[in-house]
MITIGU-575584 format. One line per 5 residues: number of its first residue (from 1); for each residue x, y, z of N, C-alpha, C. Coordinates in nm, 3 decimals, always signed. Layout:
NUM) X/Y/Z/X/Y/Z/X/Y/Z  ...
END
This chain:
1) +9.219/+11.905/+13.576/+9.203/+11.796/+13.481/+9.140/+11.677/+13.552  +9.032/+11.627/+13.495/+8.967/+11.511/+13.553/+8.962/+11.398/+13.451  +8.982/+11.274/+13.499/+8.967/+11.159/+13.412/+8.821/+11.133/+13.387  +8.785/+11.108/+13.259/+8.647/+11.082/+13.224/+8.627/+10.936/+13.190  +8.730/+10.852/+13.216/+8.720/+10.712/+13.182/+8.772/+10.687/+13.044
6) +8.720/+10.582/+12.981/+8.765/+10.550/+12.846/+8.649/+10.499/+12.764  +8.672/+10.492/+12.633/+8.568/+10.443/+12.544/+8.543/+10.295/+12.566  +8.634/+10.227/+12.636/+8.616/+10.086/+12.667/+8.583/+10.062/+12.813  +8.563/+10.171/+12.890/+8.519/+10.157/+13.028/+8.629/+10.163/+13.131  +8.756/+10.166/+13.091/+8.863/+10.171/+13.189/+8.887/+10.314/+13.233
11) +8.929/+10.331/+13.358/+8.947/+10.464/+13.413/+9.076/+10.526/+13.364  +9.074/+10.654/+13.342/+9.193/+10.728/+13.301/+9.217/+10.841/+13.399  +9.339/+10.854/+13.446/+9.376/+10.961/+13.539/+9.483/+11.046/+13.477  +9.477/+11.177/+13.502/+9.580/+11.265/+13.449/+9.717/+11.226/+13.502  +9.723/+11.175/+13.626/+9.850/+11.140/+13.687/+9.913/+11.015/+13.626
16) +9.838/+10.944/+13.541/+9.890/+10.820/+13.484/+9.993/+10.848/+13.375  +10.005/+10.973/+13.332/+10.097/+11.006/+13.225/+10.034/+10.998/+13.088  +9.908/+10.954/+13.080/+9.841/+10.941/+12.951/+9.794/+11.076/+12.898  +9.765/+11.169/+12.986/+9.721/+11.301/+12.948/+9.805/+11.406/+13.019  +9.775/+11.534/+12.998/+9.853/+11.639/+13.066/+9.838/+11.630/+13.216
21) +9.948/+11.645/+13.288/+9.946/+11.634/+13.433/+9.956/+11.770/+13.501  +9.974/+11.876/+13.423/+9.982/+12.010/+13.480/+9.928/+12.111/+13.380  +9.892/+12.229/+13.431/+9.835/+12.333/+13.345/+9.934/+12.376/+13.237  +10.062/+12.381/+13.270/+10.162/+12.426/+13.173/+10.168/+12.339/+13.049  +10.136/+12.210/+13.065/+10.141/+12.119/+12.951/+10.031/+12.147/+12.849
26) +9.931/+12.225/+12.887/+9.824/+12.259/+12.793/+9.876/+12.348/+12.680  +9.994/+12.410/+12.698/+10.051/+12.492/+12.591/+10.097/+12.408/+12.473  +10.097/+12.278/+12.489/+10.126/+12.189/+12.376/+10.022/+12.209/+12.264  +9.903/+12.252/+12.302/+9.800/+12.282/+12.203/+9.819/+12.424/+12.152  +9.839/+12.443/+12.022/+9.854/+12.579/+11.969/+9.738/+12.670/+12.007
31) +9.619/+12.616/+12.025/+9.504/+12.696/+12.065/+9.528/+12.765/+12.198  +9.612/+12.706/+12.282/+9.638/+12.760/+12.416/+9.780/+12.813/+12.431  +9.857/+12.818/+12.322/+10.001/+12.843/+12.332/+10.035/+12.983/+12.383  +9.947/+13.081/+12.365/+9.978/+13.218/+12.407/+9.910/+13.257/+12.538  +9.846/+13.161/+12.605/+9.774/+13.192/+12.728/+9.871/+13.208/+12.846
36) +9.835/+13.295/+12.940/+9.917/+13.311/+13.059/+9.884/+13.201/+13.160  +9.953/+13.201/+13.273/+9.939/+13.092/+13.371/+9.797/+13.081/+13.425  +9.734/+13.195/+13.451/+9.598/+13.192/+13.505/+9.500/+13.130/+13.406  +9.513/+13.167/+13.278/+9.425/+13.113/+13.176/+9.450/+12.964/+13.155  +9.579/+12.924/+13.153/+9.612/+12.782/+13.136/+9.554/+12.698/+13.249
41) +9.560/+12.750/+13.371/+9.506/+12.675/+13.483/+9.354/+12.660/+13.469  +9.287/+12.766/+13.422/+9.142/+12.759/+13.403/+9.106/+12.656/+13.297  +9.182/+12.653/+13.188/+9.157/+12.554/+13.083/+9.181/+12.413/+13.135  +9.291/+12.395/+13.206/+9.326/+12.264/+13.262/+9.216/+12.213/+13.356  +9.164/+12.302/+13.440/+9.063/+12.263/+13.538/+8.932/+12.220/+13.473
46) +8.905/+12.270/+13.354/+8.778/+12.240/+13.288/+8.790/+12.127/+13.186  +8.908/+12.067/+13.174/+8.932/+11.962/+13.076/+8.910/+11.824/+13.136  +8.863/+11.733/+13.054/+8.842/+11.594/+13.094/+8.918/+11.503/+12.997  +8.984/+11.401/+13.049/+9.063/+11.310/+12.965/+8.984/+11.182/+12.936  +8.995/+11.135/+12.813/+8.925/+11.014/+12.771/+9.021/+10.925/+12.692
51) +9.048/+10.805/+12.741/+9.132/+10.710/+12.668/+9.050/+10.644/+12.558  +9.109/+10.638/+12.438/+9.038/+10.584/+12.322/+9.127/+10.482/+12.252  +9.068/+10.372/+12.206/+9.142/+10.268/+12.136/+9.091/+10.256/+11.994  +9.167/+10.189/+11.905/+9.123/+10.175/+11.765/+8.993/+10.099/+11.748  +8.950/+10.026/+11.848/+8.823/+9.955/+11.839/+8.706/+10.047/+11.875
56) +8.736/+10.171/+11.910/+8.632/+10.264/+11.954/+8.592/+10.358/+11.841  +8.468/+10.396/+11.843/+8.418/+10.502/+11.755/+8.334/+10.593/+11.842  +8.383/+10.712/+11.865/+8.318/+10.804/+11.956/+8.204/+10.874/+11.884  +8.082/+10.839/+11.921/+7.965/+10.898/+11.857/+7.928/+11.027/+11.928  +7.948/+11.138/+11.859/+7.922/+11.267/+11.919/+7.773/+11.297/+11.924
61) +7.691/+11.217/+11.855/+7.548/+11.245/+11.851/+7.484/+11.233/+11.990  +7.549/+11.160/+12.080/+7.491/+11.141/+12.214/+7.543/+11.244/+12.313  +7.625/+11.338/+12.267/+7.688/+11.432/+12.358/+7.647/+11.575/+12.323  +7.647/+11.659/+12.425/+7.620/+11.800/+12.402/+7.740/+11.864/+12.333  +7.725/+11.988/+12.290/+7.835/+12.055/+12.221/+7.959/+12.059/+12.311
66) +8.073/+12.026/+12.251/+8.198/+12.016/+12.325/+8.314/+12.048/+12.233  +8.425/+12.093/+12.293/+8.551/+12.105/+12.222/+8.633/+11.979/+12.249  +8.684/+11.917/+12.142/+8.766/+11.797/+12.155/+8.909/+11.829/+12.112  +9.007/+11.781/+12.190/+9.147/+11.806/+12.161/+9.224/+11.675/+12.166  +9.307/+11.652/+12.064/+9.386/+11.530/+12.058/+9.517/+11.549/+12.134
71) +9.532/+11.477/+12.245/+9.656/+11.481/+12.322/+9.757/+11.381/+12.266  +9.711/+11.263/+12.231/+9.798/+11.160/+12.173/+9.710/+11.069/+12.087  +9.775/+10.988/+12.003/+9.700/+10.896/+11.917/+9.671/+10.958/+11.781  +9.586/+10.890/+11.704/+9.547/+10.937/+11.573/+9.399/+10.914/+11.550  +9.329/+11.012/+11.491/+9.184/+11.007/+11.480/+9.138/+11.061/+11.345
76) +9.014/+11.027/+11.311/+8.948/+11.082/+11.194/+8.813/+11.138/+11.236  +8.783/+11.258/+11.191/+8.650/+11.315/+11.209/+8.566/+11.270/+11.090  +8.450/+11.211/+11.116/+8.367/+11.161/+11.007/+8.225/+11.214/+11.017  +8.157/+11.211/+10.903/+8.017/+11.249/+10.892/+7.939/+11.123/+10.857  +7.832/+11.098/+10.930/+7.750/+10.980/+10.900/+7.636/+11.020/+10.807
81) +7.634/+10.960/+10.689/+7.532/+10.993/+10.590/+7.399/+10.930/+10.630  +7.288/+10.977/+10.571/+7.157/+10.917/+10.600/+7.152/+10.768/+10.570  +7.238/+10.723/+10.477/+7.242/+10.580/+10.442/+7.327/+10.500/+10.540  +7.391/+10.567/+10.635/+7.471/+10.498/+10.736/+7.618/+10.488/+10.706  +7.665/+10.549/+10.597/+7.808/+10.545/+10.562/+7.883/+10.652/+10.638
86) +8.005/+10.618/+10.684/+8.092/+10.715/+10.752/+8.186/+10.777/+10.650  +8.177/+10.909/+10.631/+8.259/+10.981/+10.535/+8.365/+11.060/+10.611  +8.493/+11.025/+10.593/+8.601/+11.095/+10.664/+8.614/+11.238/+10.611  +8.617/+11.334/+10.702/+8.627/+11.475/+10.665/+8.767/+11.529/+10.686  +8.835/+11.484/+10.791/+8.969/+11.533/+10.820/+9.032/+11.442/+10.923
91) +9.165/+11.448/+10.930/+9.238/+11.377/+11.034/+9.254/+11.470/+11.153  +9.260/+11.410/+11.270/+9.278/+11.485/+11.395/+9.407/+11.434/+11.458  +9.511/+11.517/+11.456/+9.642/+11.477/+11.503/+9.672/+11.540/+11.639  +9.770/+11.488/+11.712/+9.803/+11.547/+11.842/+9.828/+11.697/+11.832  +9.764/+11.772/+11.920/+9.775/+11.917/+11.918/+9.658/+11.985/+11.849
96) +9.576/+11.909/+11.776/+9.466/+11.967/+11.702/+9.334/+11.953/+11.778  +9.235/+12.028/+11.732/+9.106/+12.028/+11.800/+8.991/+12.020/+11.702  +8.872/+11.989/+11.753/+8.752/+11.978/+11.672/+8.632/+12.011/+11.759  +8.529/+12.069/+11.696/+8.405/+12.097/+11.767/+8.384/+12.243/+11.800  +8.479/+12.329/+11.760/+8.468/+12.470/+11.798/+8.346/+12.539/+11.737
101) +8.304/+12.494/+11.617/+8.187/+12.555/+11.554/+8.061/+12.523/+11.635  +8.047/+12.397/+11.677/+7.933/+12.359/+11.761/+7.930/+12.440/+11.890  +8.048/+12.463/+11.948/+8.056/+12.538/+12.073/+8.012/+12.683/+12.051  +8.055/+12.744/+11.941/+8.018/+12.882/+11.913/+7.868/+12.894/+11.890  +7.813/+12.799/+11.814/+7.670/+12.801/+11.785/+7.588/+12.764/+11.908
106) +7.646/+12.675/+11.990/+7.577/+12.631/+12.110/+7.486/+12.512/+12.089  +7.512/+12.437/+11.982/+7.429/+12.320/+11.952/+7.514/+12.216/+11.880  +7.512/+12.092/+11.929/+7.593/+11.987/+11.868/+7.528/+11.936/+11.740  +7.611/+11.912/+11.636/+7.564/+11.849/+11.514/+7.568/+11.699/+11.536  +7.453/+11.634/+11.527/+7.444/+11.493/+11.564/+7.494/+11.397/+11.455
111) +7.542/+11.449/+11.343/+7.585/+11.363/+11.233/+7.735/+11.333/+11.235  +7.810/+11.394/+11.329/+7.954/+11.379/+11.331/+7.999/+11.278/+11.436  +8.116/+11.222/+11.412/+8.178/+11.132/+11.508/+8.329/+11.139/+11.495  +8.399/+11.075/+11.588/+8.545/+11.066/+11.584/+8.583/+10.920/+11.590  +8.655/+10.872/+11.489/+8.705/+10.734/+11.486/+8.852/+10.734/+11.523
116) +8.895/+10.632/+11.593/+9.033/+10.621/+11.640/+9.112/+10.524/+11.551  +9.224/+10.570/+11.497/+9.313/+10.485/+11.417/+9.434/+10.438/+11.498  +9.476/+10.518/+11.596/+9.589/+10.482/+11.683/+9.552/+10.522/+11.825  +9.567/+10.430/+11.919/+9.525/+10.452/+12.058/+9.587/+10.577/+12.117  +9.509/+10.647/+12.196/+9.560/+10.768/+12.258/+9.461/+10.829/+12.354
121) +9.479/+10.955/+12.382/+9.395/+11.027/+12.477/+9.337/+11.152/+12.411  +9.206/+11.166/+12.421/+9.136/+11.288/+12.380/+9.100/+11.368/+12.504  +9.107/+11.500/+12.492/+9.059/+11.588/+12.598/+8.927/+11.650/+12.553  +8.840/+11.670/+12.650/+8.709/+11.727/+12.622/+8.683/+11.845/+12.715  +8.635/+11.956/+12.657/+8.589/+12.070/+12.736/+8.444/+12.095/+12.698
126) +8.350/+12.079/+12.790/+8.208/+12.102/+12.758/+8.185/+12.241/+12.703  +8.085/+12.253/+12.616/+8.059/+12.378/+12.548/+8.038/+12.496/+12.643  +7.959/+12.477/+12.747/+7.934/+12.585/+12.842/+8.064/+12.632/+12.907  +8.151/+12.536/+12.940/+8.278/+12.571/+13.004/+8.369/+12.645/+12.907  +8.372/+12.601/+12.780/+8.461/+12.667/+12.685/+8.411/+12.807/+12.651
131) +8.279/+12.823/+12.643/+8.226/+12.957/+12.619/+8.261/+13.051/+12.734  +8.261/+12.997/+12.855/+8.301/+13.077/+12.971/+8.448/+13.118/+12.961  +8.532/+13.025/+12.915/+8.673/+13.056/+12.897/+8.693/+13.162/+12.790  +8.617/+13.152/+12.681/+8.627/+13.252/+12.574/+8.588/+13.391/+12.624  +8.488/+13.396/+12.711/+8.446/+13.524/+12.765/+8.546/+13.584/+12.862
136) +8.633/+13.501/+12.917/+8.726/+13.547/+13.021/+8.864/+13.583/+12.968  +8.906/+13.524/+12.855/+9.045/+13.538/+12.813/+9.053/+13.581/+12.666  +9.099/+13.705/+12.645/+9.108/+13.761/+12.510/+9.205/+13.683/+12.422  +9.315/+13.634/+12.478/+9.413/+13.560/+12.399/+9.352/+13.433/+12.340  +9.265/+13.370/+12.416/+9.198/+13.249/+12.367/+9.103/+13.284/+12.252
141) +9.033/+13.396/+12.264/+8.945/+13.439/+12.156/+9.025/+13.466/+12.029  +9.140/+13.533/+12.042/+9.224/+13.562/+11.926/+9.273/+13.434/+11.860  +9.317/+13.338/+11.942/+9.366/+13.211/+11.886/+9.255/+13.136/+11.814  +9.136/+13.139/+11.869/+9.025/+13.069/+11.806/+8.988/+13.134/+11.673  +8.992/+13.266/+11.666/+8.965/+13.335/+11.540/+9.066/+13.295/+11.432
146) +9.194/+13.287/+11.470/+9.296/+13.245/+11.373/+9.273/+13.101/+11.329  +9.234/+13.017/+11.424/+9.206/+12.877/+11.390/+9.092/+12.867/+11.290  +8.987/+12.943/+11.311/+8.873/+12.941/+11.219/+8.912/+12.993/+11.081  +8.996/+13.097/+11.078/+9.041/+13.151/+10.950/+9.121/+13.047/+10.872  +9.212/+12.977/+10.943/+9.293/+12.877/+10.874/+9.213/+12.755/+10.835
151) +9.110/+12.722/+10.911/+9.021/+12.614/+10.871/+8.955/+12.647/+10.738  +8.917/+12.773/+10.721/+8.855/+12.816/+10.596/+8.954/+12.810/+10.480  +9.079/+12.855/+10.504/+9.182/+12.850/+10.400/+9.203/+12.707/+10.352  +9.214/+12.615/+10.444/+9.239/+12.476/+10.407/+9.118/+12.413/+10.338  +8.999/+12.451/+10.380/+8.879/+12.398/+10.316/+8.871/+12.443/+10.171
156) +8.903/+12.569/+10.146/+8.901/+12.622/+10.008/+9.007/+12.551/+9.924  +9.128/+12.535/+9.978/+9.233/+12.466/+9.903/+9.196/+12.321/+9.874  +9.137/+12.253/+9.972/+9.099/+12.113/+9.951/+8.990/+12.102/+9.844  +8.893/+12.192/+9.847/+8.787/+12.190/+9.746/+8.846/+12.216/+9.607  +8.939/+12.310/+9.598/+9.002/+12.342/+9.470/+9.079/+12.223/+9.415
161) +9.160/+12.160/+9.500/+9.240/+12.045/+9.453/+9.150/+11.929/+9.415  +9.043/+11.909/+9.491/+8.950/+11.799/+9.463/+8.883/+11.818/+9.327  +8.852/+11.943/+9.294/+8.779/+11.971/+9.171/+8.867/+11.976/+9.048  +8.998/+12.000/+9.065/+9.082/+12.029/+8.947/+9.196/+11.929/+8.924  +9.236/+11.853/+9.024/+9.356/+11.771/+9.010/+9.324/+11.623/+8.995
166) +9.417/+11.549/+8.934/+9.403/+11.404/+8.922/+9.427/+11.338/+9.057  +9.397/+11.210/+9.066/+9.400/+11.140/+9.195/+9.539/+11.141/+9.258  +9.642/+11.114/+9.178/+9.779/+11.111/+9.233/+9.816/+11.248/+9.291  +9.784/+11.355/+9.219/+9.821/+11.487/+9.268/+9.738/+11.526/+9.390  +9.611/+11.483/+9.395/+9.531/+11.507/+9.515/+9.593/+11.437/+9.636
171) +9.645/+11.317/+9.614/+9.711/+11.245/+9.724/+9.837/+11.320/+9.768  +9.916/+11.366/+9.672/+10.035/+11.444/+9.706/+9.996/+11.570/+9.786  +9.890/+11.636/+9.741/+9.846/+11.758/+9.809/+9.804/+11.729/+9.953  +9.739/+11.615/+9.975/+9.695/+11.581/+10.110/+9.815/+11.549/+10.199  +9.915/+11.480/+10.146/+10.034/+11.449/+10.223/+10.109/+11.578/+10.260
176) +10.120/+11.670/+10.164/+10.185/+11.798/+10.194/+10.105/+11.874/+10.299  +9.972/+11.870/+10.287/+9.887/+11.940/+10.384/+9.909/+11.885/+10.525  +9.924/+11.755/+10.536/+9.948/+11.693/+10.666/+10.088/+11.724/+10.718  +10.180/+11.757/+10.627/+10.320/+11.781/+10.664/+10.352/+11.926/+10.690  +10.262/+12.017/+10.651/+10.299/+12.157/+10.640/+10.339/+12.219/+10.774
181) +10.288/+12.167/+10.885/+10.322/+12.227/+11.014/+10.430/+12.150/+11.089  +10.473/+12.035/+11.033/+10.578/+11.957/+11.097/+10.713/+12.020/+11.068  +10.804/+12.010/+11.163/+10.936/+12.069/+11.146/+11.024/+11.974/+11.063  +11.061/+12.011/+10.940/+11.143/+11.921/+10.859/+11.284/+11.907/+10.916  +11.340/+11.788/+10.902/+11.479/+11.762/+10.940/+11.553/+11.716/+10.816
186) +11.645/+11.802/+10.768/+11.720/+11.774/+10.645/+11.626/+11.746/+10.529  +11.516/+11.821/+10.522/+11.422/+11.809/+10.411/+11.315/+11.704/+10.429  +11.327/+11.621/+10.535/+11.231/+11.513/+10.558/+11.132/+11.550/+10.668  +11.011/+11.498/+10.656/+10.907/+11.521/+10.756/+10.852/+11.385/+10.799  +10.838/+11.366/+10.929/+10.786/+11.240/+10.983/+10.642/+11.259/+11.027
191) +10.553/+11.174/+10.976/+10.412/+11.175/+11.014/+10.386/+11.054/+11.102  +10.367/+11.079/+11.232/+10.343/+10.972/+11.329/+10.227/+11.012/+11.420  +10.118/+10.931/+11.426/+10.096/+10.810/+11.347/+10.067/+10.842/+11.201  +10.104/+10.749/+11.114/+10.079/+10.770/+10.972/+9.930/+10.762/+10.943  +9.881/+10.842/+10.849/+9.741/+10.829/+10.809/+9.718/+10.693/+10.744
196) +9.606/+10.630/+10.772/+9.577/+10.501/+10.711/+9.541/+10.520/+10.564  +9.555/+10.414/+10.486/+9.520/+10.421/+10.345/+9.371/+10.448/+10.328  +9.289/+10.391/+10.414/+9.145/+10.415/+10.409/+9.114/+10.563/+10.433  +9.180/+10.622/+10.532/+9.156/+10.763/+10.564/+9.197/+10.853/+10.447  +9.313/+10.827/+10.389/+9.358/+10.907/+10.275/+9.262/+10.892/+10.157
201) +9.214/+10.769/+10.135/+9.121/+10.746/+10.025/+8.994/+10.828/+10.043  +8.940/+10.830/+10.164/+8.820/+10.907/+10.191/+8.843/+11.057/+10.171  +8.961/+11.104/+10.213/+8.989/+11.247/+10.207/+9.008/+11.298/+10.064  +9.054/+11.211/+9.973/+9.079/+11.258/+9.836/+8.978/+11.205/+9.736  +8.878/+11.129/+9.783/+8.776/+11.078/+9.692/+8.825/+10.966/+9.602
206) +8.897/+10.869/+9.661/+8.951/+10.757/+9.585/+8.925/+10.628/+9.661  +8.966/+10.516/+9.606/+8.955/+10.389/+9.675/+9.085/+10.357/+9.748  +9.077/+10.269/+9.845/+9.197/+10.230/+9.921/+9.301/+10.168/+9.828  +9.256/+10.088/+9.733/+9.349/+10.021/+9.642/+9.426/+10.122/+9.558  +9.359/+10.226/+9.512/+9.426/+10.329/+9.432/+9.529/+10.403/+9.516
211) +9.493/+10.437/+9.640/+9.587/+10.505/+9.729/+9.709/+10.418/+9.755  +9.688/+10.291/+9.783/+9.799/+10.199/+9.808/+9.893/+10.192/+9.688  +9.836/+10.186/+9.568/+9.918/+10.180/+9.447/+10.002/+10.307/+9.431  +9.943/+10.422/+9.453/+10.017/+10.548/+9.440/+10.124/+10.562/+9.548  +10.094/+10.519/+9.670/+10.194/+10.528/+9.777/+10.314/+10.439/+9.747
216) +10.289/+10.321/+9.691/+10.400/+10.233/+9.653/+10.485/+10.298/+9.544  +10.418/+10.364/+9.451/+10.491/+10.433/+9.345/+10.576/+10.547/+9.402  +10.520/+10.624/+9.495/+10.595/+10.732/+9.558/+10.714/+10.679/+9.636  +10.698/+10.562/+9.697/+10.808/+10.500/+9.770/+10.919/+10.458/+9.674  +10.881/+10.399/+9.561/+10.982/+10.358/+9.461/+11.057/+10.478/+9.405
221) +10.988/+10.591/+9.396/+11.050/+10.712/+9.344/+11.136/+10.784/+9.448  +11.138/+10.733/+9.570/+11.221/+10.793/+9.674/+11.164/+10.918/+9.735  +11.030/+10.937/+9.722/+10.967/+11.056/+9.777/+10.914/+11.035/+9.918  +10.871/+10.913/+9.949/+10.824/+10.881/+10.083/+10.882/+10.746/+10.125  +10.874/+10.722/+10.255/+10.914/+10.594/+10.311/+10.812/+10.556/+10.417
226) +10.757/+10.437/+10.406/+10.652/+10.396/+10.499/+10.698/+10.279/+10.583  +10.678/+10.292/+10.713/+10.695/+10.182/+10.807/+10.566/+10.170/+10.886  +10.552/+10.064/+10.959/+10.430/+10.042/+11.034/+10.407/+10.159/+11.132  +10.297/+10.230/+11.110/+10.260/+10.339/+11.201/+10.330/+10.470/+11.174  +10.415/+10.478/+11.070/+10.487/+10.601/+11.043/+10.508/+10.619/+10.893
231) +10.494/+10.743/+10.849/+10.527/+10.778/+10.712/+10.630/+10.890/+10.715  +10.736/+10.875/+10.638/+10.838/+10.979/+10.627/+10.835/+11.037/+10.487  +10.812/+11.167/+10.481/+10.819/+11.238/+10.353/+10.964/+11.280/+10.336  +11.034/+11.217/+10.242/+11.178/+11.233/+10.230/+11.219/+11.366/+10.168  +11.132/+11.422/+10.085/+11.163/+11.551/+10.021/+11.034/+11.631/+10.010
236) +11.000/+11.702/+10.118/+10.875/+11.776/+10.123/+10.870/+11.887/+10.020  +10.984/+11.950/+9.992/+10.987/+12.058/+9.892/+10.956/+12.004/+9.753  +11.004/+11.886/+9.722/+10.977/+11.824/+9.592/+10.829/+11.791/+9.579  +10.768/+11.736/+9.685/+10.625/+11.705/+9.681/+10.543/+11.832/+9.660  +10.579/+11.937/+9.731/+10.507/+12.064/+9.716/+10.520/+12.116/+9.573
241) +10.639/+12.103/+9.517/+10.661/+12.149/+9.379/+10.577/+12.069/+9.281  +10.568/+11.938/+9.300/+10.488/+11.854/+9.211/+10.340/+11.894/+9.215  +10.292/+11.928/+9.333/+10.153/+11.971/+9.345/+10.131/+12.105/+9.278  +10.214/+12.203/+9.311/+10.189/+12.339/+9.264/+10.223/+12.357/+9.116  +10.296/+12.262/+9.057/+10.315/+12.265/+8.912/+10.182/+12.249/+8.841
246) +10.093/+12.172/+8.901/+9.961/+12.148/+8.840/+9.852/+12.237/+8.899  +9.866/+12.275/+9.024/+9.758/+12.349/+9.091/+9.778/+12.500/+9.091  +9.905/+12.542/+9.077/+9.937/+12.681/+9.104/+9.956/+12.698/+9.254  +9.995/+12.817/+9.299/+10.020/+12.840/+9.443/+9.894/+12.816/+9.526  +9.910/+12.745/+9.636/+9.800/+12.721/+9.730/+9.824/+12.802/+9.856
251) +9.721/+12.869/+9.903/+9.736/+12.956/+10.019/+9.787/+12.882/+10.142  +9.737/+12.761/+10.164/+9.774/+12.689/+10.285/+9.920/+12.646/+10.285  +9.985/+12.641/+10.168/+10.127/+12.609/+10.162/+10.211/+12.735/+10.179  +10.167/+12.843/+10.116/+10.249/+12.964/+10.108/+10.245/+13.047/+10.235  +10.130/+13.047/+10.303/+10.113/+13.136/+10.416/+10.086/+13.060/+10.545
256) +10.149/+12.944/+10.559/+10.129/+12.867/+10.682/+10.176/+12.947/+10.802  +10.093/+12.953/+10.909/+10.132/+13.027/+11.028/+10.246/+12.957/+11.099  +10.312/+13.030/+11.188/+10.426/+12.972/+11.259/+10.382/+12.864/+11.356  +10.256/+12.868/+11.401/+10.203/+12.765/+11.490/+10.073/+12.712/+11.435  +10.058/+12.580/+11.439/+9.937/+12.517/+11.387/+9.820/+12.551/+11.479
261) +9.712/+12.603/+11.421/+9.593/+12.635/+11.500/+9.499/+12.516/+11.512  +9.541/+12.403/+11.454/+9.474/+12.279/+11.482/+9.337/+12.260/+11.421  +9.302/+12.332/+11.318/+9.168/+12.316/+11.261/+9.175/+12.297/+11.111  +9.265/+12.210/+11.069/+9.286/+12.188/+10.927/+9.182/+12.091/+10.875
END
């Protein structure tokens, strides 16, 4: 593991505690969870740590194809339109990854970027290095295939909900989607860092004001509880029921894998 600095120019070291300090800690990423010690060490050696703050916007257009992994913090993957607008495509939470399609193809898409909502550390594995790892370790190839399959499942579900459901139910569906891999405690799920209202609005095709109004309503109904930087879903089963009453069964809810493959 090598420090690659930060988006603000400050140096980052693995030994600082901001990123993984040993190969074994790489198993925190579901993509690497089934790898043996030799494979984990190879992944660790090829990873670079980058400290990112909320004032940063990581423009991937200036970088070659790479795999990005969220170690800590909160991020949004966005697409920059020809008119210059940033369109949020998905949230990137600790343990999740982005860029695997570019790595497989071998060419970076210059229209994507990663925005930071909560300060943290991103890990980067250059495309050539990750392709070498894929060629060397069958378990990594298997995990990546599962991640790609689940990315497709979630994309289909999101398109379906976007096309058929009202704004409130789309918001509920997105909150459940963000909660589906978290371990509930007495029926409650904690989302930390909480998704911003702007990010949720972009993801469901609504305005920030509409999202804020619906979230306040959900809070009054006792379904969620929001504090600064954290959202608690108080009854995840009830939220799922409210969504599927209107949508019917969604694959990403019913067949969630035991481990998040990080490509939602």
